[in-house]
N, C-alpha and C positions, 0 to 999 in steps of 0.2 A: 505493499499499499505507499503510496505517496505519501512525503509529510505535507501537513496542513499549510498553506501559504501563510507567510506572514499576514498579520493582522493589520488593516489601515493603518496609515501614519497618522490619523488624526485623532487617534486616541487619548483618553484624558491620562495625564503625566502621573495624577494621584490617586491609583489604583490603590483600594483596600488591601492590605495585608495579607488576607485569608482570601484573597480570590485566586484560583488556578490560574499559573503563568499563562498556559494554552488558551483562557476563555477570556476573549475580550469582554470588557466593562457593557459595550454597546452591541453584542452580538445582534441582539435584537432592537431596534429602534423605537419601537411602537405597535401597539394593534393595528394591523391594516385595517382589516374589514371582518365581520363574523357572516360565513357562508349560510343561508337556508335554503334548504329544496323545497321547490313547490312543484307541483305536477301542472298547474298552469300559469303562466307568468301572466296575464293580464287581469285573472282575478285577484293576484298578489299582490299586484300593484295596485290596484284597486284598493282592497284591503287595508294596506300599508298607508294609504294616502288618507282614507277616510278615518281608519281609527287611532292613529298615532301623528297623522300629518306630517308625515316622512315623503320628501320630493327626491324624485329619480333623476338623477345629475348626468348620468352614462348609462348608456344601453347598447347591447353588440350581440352577434352570434359567434361564438368560437367553434368554427366547425370541426378543429383538431380535436377538441373535447366533448364536441356532440352535445352542446349548451348554448342558450339563451339566457343571457345574463343581464341585471340590471343593477346598478348601484345608486342606493339611496344614502342623502346625507342624512345623518343622526346629530342635530343641534349644529352648535357651531365649529365643534371638534373636526379632527381630521379624520376620526375613525367613522366607516361607512357600514350599511348593511348591506350584502351582497345577495340578490334574489337568483337562483338559480334553476331554472325549467330544461326538463331534455328535450332536443331537437328530434328525437327518434328514439322506438323502442330497444334499440340494441345500443345506446350509449351507457356509460358506466354510470351517470346519474340516475337514468332511467333504473337500472337494478338496485340503484340504493334506494330508489324510492319504493320500489317492489319488496325490499327486504326489510327498510327501516321505517319505511310511510314520509311525511312529511317533516319537516325539522331542521335542528342544526345539522348541518353535513360536513362543516370546517372549522376552523379558527387560523385566520392569516395573521403573519407577524410581518412586518416591514423590517427589510435589513438593507444594509448599503451594497453588498456585496453578496449576491445569492451563492455564487462558486464557492466564495470564502467560507461563509456559512454551511455549506452543505458538506464540505470539506470538513469543518470544525467538529458538526455532528456525526460524521462516517465515523473520525477518527474516537469517536466516544461510543461508537457501538451501535448507532442508530442506522435504520435503514432508511435512507433517503431514495424516494421511488426514482427520478431519473438519473442517467450518467450525467446530462446536459440541461441544461435550464431550458423552459418552453417559453412558447409567446402567453401570457396572460392579457388580462384586462387594460384596455387603454395603452398598449405598447409596455406594460410592466415584462420584467421576466421572472418565473416561479420555477418552483420545487415544492415537492410534499414530503413529509416525514411519516412513515407507515403508522397508520394509527396503535400496532399492538405495541409500537416502542415508544408511544407518547400518553399513555394513560388512556386508551380508546379515544383519543382524539386526534382525526386527521388534522396538521398541521401543515399549512401552507405557508412557503416562505415567498415574500414577495418584495422584487427589487423594483420600485417605480419607474416608468421612463423617464429618460433625463432631459 
């Protein structure tokens, strides 16, 4: 296994003494979004707008992942809610809905360098799903940590588009 790359140069100089040397203090820079699997996007958009007053700020279809997705603004913060609906009955999300029903599908953390974070997590024994990052929402680069290695939660790593 290749060693993890050096952490980004802009890490704080005053790291806590008990922090492992190979774990950057800002491995994860924030919660990017929470992904919710829904069977019907239009119905879900109406529900979140009418019930919680959330506004759709971005919508797209990701053919590679077989999903229609919508990002909803939550308050004035940078965290968003992502609604995900399958575009076909054969998509992984359709299988998720069959198995688990609608609801929480993933928790996404924002990172500065998705390849670096994936390497650090692999070195810690976690299964990262893709060898190379894939295209995510709005030009982001993404990867995922297997839910069996993250307490049953599918963890998404999101490097926002620059």
